[in-house]
C-alpha positions as CSV (number, residue, x, y, z in Angstrom):
1,M,-1.4,16.9,-1.7
2,T,-4.7,15.7,-3.2
3,A,-3.0,12.9,-5.1
4,A,-1.0,11.9,-2.1
5,L,-4.1,11.7,0.1
6,L,-6.1,9.6,-2.4
7,V,-3.2,7.2,-3.0
8,T,-2.6,6.9,0.7
9,A,-6.3,6.2,1.4
10,L,-6.3,3.5,-1.4
11,V,-3.2,1.7,-0.2
12,L,-3.8,1.9,3.5
13,G,-7.5,1.0,3.0
14,A,-6.5,-2.2,1.1
15,L,-3.9,-3.1,3.8
16,S,-6.5,-2.7,6.5
17,F,-8.3,-5.9,5.4
18,Y,-5.1,-8.0,5.7
19,E,-4.1,-6.9,9.2
20,P,-4.3,-9.8,11.7
21,C,-7.0,-8.4,13.9
22,T,-9.2,-7.6,10.9
23,I,-8.9,-10.6,8.6
24,A,-10.6,-13.2,10.8
25,T,-13.8,-11.2,11.5
26,H,-14.1,-10.2,7.9
27,T,-13.5,-13.7,6.4
28,L,-16.1,-15.1,8.8
29,F,-18.6,-12.4,7.7
30,A,-17.8,-13.2,4.0
31,A,-18.3,-16.9,4.5
32,R,-21.7,-16.3,6.2
33,A,-22.7,-13.9,3.4
34,H,-21.7,-16.3,0.7
35,A,-23.9,-19.0,2.3
36,A,-26.9,-16.7,2.5
37,P,-29.6,-16.3,-0.1
38,V,-28.7,-13.8,-2.9
39,G,-30.9,-11.0,-1.6
40,E,-29.7,-11.3,1.9
41,R,-26.1,-11.4,0.8
42,R,-26.6,-8.2,-1.3
43,R,-28.2,-6.4,1.6
44,A,-25.3,-7.4,4.0
45,L,-22.6,-6.3,1.6
46,V,-24.4,-3.0,0.8
47,G,-24.8,-2.3,4.5
48,L,-21.1,-3.0,5.1
49,V,-19.8,-0.8,2.3
50,A,-22.3,2.1,2.8
51,S,-21.8,2.3,6.6
52,R,-18.0,2.0,6.4
53,C,-17.6,4.5,3.6
54,A,-19.9,7.0,5.3
55,L,-18.1,6.6,8.6
56,L,-14.6,7.2,7.1
57,A,-15.8,10.0,4.9
58,A,-17.2,11.7,7.9
59,L,-14.0,11.2,10.0
60,L,-11.7,12.4,7.3
61,G,-13.9,15.3,6.3
62,L,-14.0,16.4,9.9
63,A,-10.2,16.1,10.1
64,A,-9.9,18.5,7.1
65,V,-12.3,20.9,8.7
66,L,-10.4,21.0,11.9
67,G,-7.0,21.2,10.2
68,P,-3.6,20.1,11.5
69,V,-3.0,20.5,15.2
70,G,0.8,20.6,15.9
71,V,1.7,18.2,13.1
72,S,5.2,19.3,12.4
73,A,7.7,17.3,10.2
74,S,9.5,16.1,13.3
75,V,6.3,15.0,15.0
76,A,5.2,13.2,11.8
77,V,8.6,11.4,11.6
78,V,8.5,10.3,15.2
79,A,4.8,9.2,15.0
80,L,5.4,7.2,11.8
81,G,8.4,5.5,13.2
82,A,6.7,4.7,16.5
83,I,3.6,3.3,14.8
84,G,5.8,1.1,12.6
85,A,7.6,-0.2,15.6
86,V,4.3,-1.1,17.3
87,Y,3.3,-3.2,14.3
88,L,6.5,-5.2,14.7
89,V,6.0,-5.6,18.4
90,T,2.5,-6.9,18.0
91,R,3.8,-9.9,16.0
92,R,5.4,-11.1,19.3
93,V,3.4,-9.4,22.0
94,Y,-0.3,-9.0,22.4
95,L,-1.4,-5.4,23.0
96,P,-4.9,-5.1,24.4
97,V,-6.1,-2.3,22.2
98,P,-9.9,-2.4,21.8
99,H,-11.8,-2.0,18.6
100,V,-13.6,1.2,18.1
101,E,-17.3,0.1,17.8
102,V,-19.0,3.3,16.6
103,Y,-22.2,1.4,16.1
104,R,-22.7,1.3,19.9
105,L,-23.5,5.0,19.7
106,V,-26.5,4.4,17.4
107,P,-29.9,4.1,19.0
108,G,-31.4,0.7,18.5
109,R,-27.9,-0.8,17.9
110,E,-29.2,-4.3,18.8
111,R,-31.3,-4.3,15.7
112,L,-28.6,-3.2,13.3
113,P,-27.7,-5.8,10.6
114,E,-24.3,-7.5,11.0
115,G,-22.9,-5.8,7.9
116,V,-23.7,-2.3,9.3
117,R,-22.2,-3.2,12.7
118,L,-19.0,-4.4,11.0
119,G,-18.9,-1.3,8.8
120,L,-19.2,0.9,11.8
121,T,-16.3,-0.8,13.6
122,L,-12.7,0.2,13.3
123,P,-10.5,-2.8,14.3
124,A,-7.6,-1.9,16.6
125,C,-4.9,-2.7,14.0
126,T,-6.5,-0.3,11.5
127,L,-6.6,2.7,13.8
128,P,-3.1,3.9,13.0
129,L,-3.8,3.6,9.3
130,V,-6.9,5.6,9.7
131,A,-5.1,8.1,11.8
132,I,-2.3,8.6,9.3
133,T,-4.8,9.1,6.5
134,A,-6.8,11.6,8.7
135,A,-3.6,13.5,9.4
136,L,-3.0,13.9,5.7
137,A,-6.6,15.0,5.3
138,A,-6.1,17.6,8.0
139,V,-3.1,19.0,6.2
140,S,-5.0,19.1,2.9
141,A,-7.7,21.3,4.5
142,K,-10.1,20.3,1.7
143,P,-13.1,18.7,3.3
144,A,-14.7,17.5,0.0
145,V,-11.4,15.8,-1.1
146,A,-10.9,14.4,2.4
147,A,-14.4,12.9,2.4
148,A,-13.8,11.3,-1.0
149,A,-10.5,9.9,0.4
150,G,-12.5,8.4,3.4
151,A,-14.9,6.8,1.0
152,L,-12.0,5.4,-1.1
153,F,-10.4,4.0,2.1
154,G,-13.7,2.4,3.1
155,A,-14.2,0.9,-0.4
156,A,-10.6,-0.5,-0.6
157,F,-11.0,-1.9,2.9
158,S,-14.3,-3.6,2.0
159,A,-13.3,-4.9,-1.5
160,P,-11.7,-8.2,-0.4
161,T,-14.7,-9.0,1.8
162,I,-17.0,-8.4,-1.1
163,W,-15.0,-10.6,-3.4
164,H,-14.8,-13.5,-1.0
165,A,-18.5,-13.2,-0.1
166,L,-19.4,-13.4,-3.8
167,T,-17.0,-16.1,-4.8
168,G,-16.5,-18.2,-1.6
169,L,-13.5,-19.2,0.4
170,D,-11.9,-22.5,-0.6
171,P,-8.9,-24.0,1.4
172,S,-6.3,-22.4,-0.9
173,R,-7.7,-18.9,-0.3
174,R,-7.9,-19.5,3.4
175,A,-4.2,-20.6,3.3
176,F,-3.3,-17.4,1.4
177,L,-5.2,-15.2,3.8
178,S,-3.5,-16.9,6.8
179,K,-0.1,-16.1,5.2
180,A,-1.2,-12.6,4.4
181,A,-2.2,-11.9,8.0
182,A,1.3,-13.0,9.2
183,T,3.1,-10.9,6.5
184,T,1.1,-7.7,6.3
185,P,2.4,-6.1,9.5
186,Y,5.9,-6.2,8.1
187,L,4.8,-4.6,4.9
188,T,2.9,-2.0,6.9
189,T,6.0,-1.3,9.0
190,A,8.1,-0.9,5.9
191,L,5.7,1.6,4.4
192,L,5.4,3.6,7.6
193,W,9.2,3.8,8.0
194,G,9.6,4.7,4.4
195,G,7.1,7.5,4.9
196,A,9.0,8.7,7.9
197,A,12.2,8.8,5.8
198,W,10.5,10.7,3.0
199,V,9.1,13.3,5.4
200,W,12.5,13.6,7.1
201,Q,14.2,14.2,3.7
202,A,11.5,16.6,2.5
203,A,11.6,18.7,5.7
C-alpha cells in the first residue's frame, strides 16, 4: 500500500500541472517569475513549493488519521468511473466548479506573496486527483507516509512550474503546453478507468 500511495501521488501530482484549468495560471506565474530578478524569483518559487507541499501533506496526513469512511471496492469502482467520465465531459461542457482557495483562510491574506497564494490553491480540475490520493492515504492509515505522499504530490505538481520559471517559455514550449492541456484529460480518464478495472478485478 505504501508503494501504491507514493506512486499514485507522484503520477497524479505530475498530471495536475497539465490539466486545463491549471496550466494557464501556472505558466503565467512561471513567466512572471522568469522575468523577475533572481532573488525575487527564488522567493516566489520557494513560497509556491513550500506552501503547496505543506498543504497537501496536511490534507493527506489528516486523511490517514481519519481513516477510510465507507470506501468499499464497489464504491471505489463507481467513484473512479464517474470521475473519469467527468473529465471527458469537461472537454465539451464547462462545469462551474470553483477552485479551493485555502489561502483565504489565512489572516492577512492580502499581503501573502503570489507564490504562496498559488500554492495554497487547489484548482478545480485537480480536486479529484487530490481526493483519490487522499482516499489511498486514508486506507493506508499511516499518517507519516501519507504526509510524505502529500509532499511528493505537491513537489511533482510544482516541478514543471519551477522548470519553466528557471528556463523561460519560448513559443515551442507554449505550443507543447497547449497540446498537453487538450490531451491530459483523456490520459487522466484512461488512468482512472484503468484503476477502476484493477479495483474491480482485485475485489
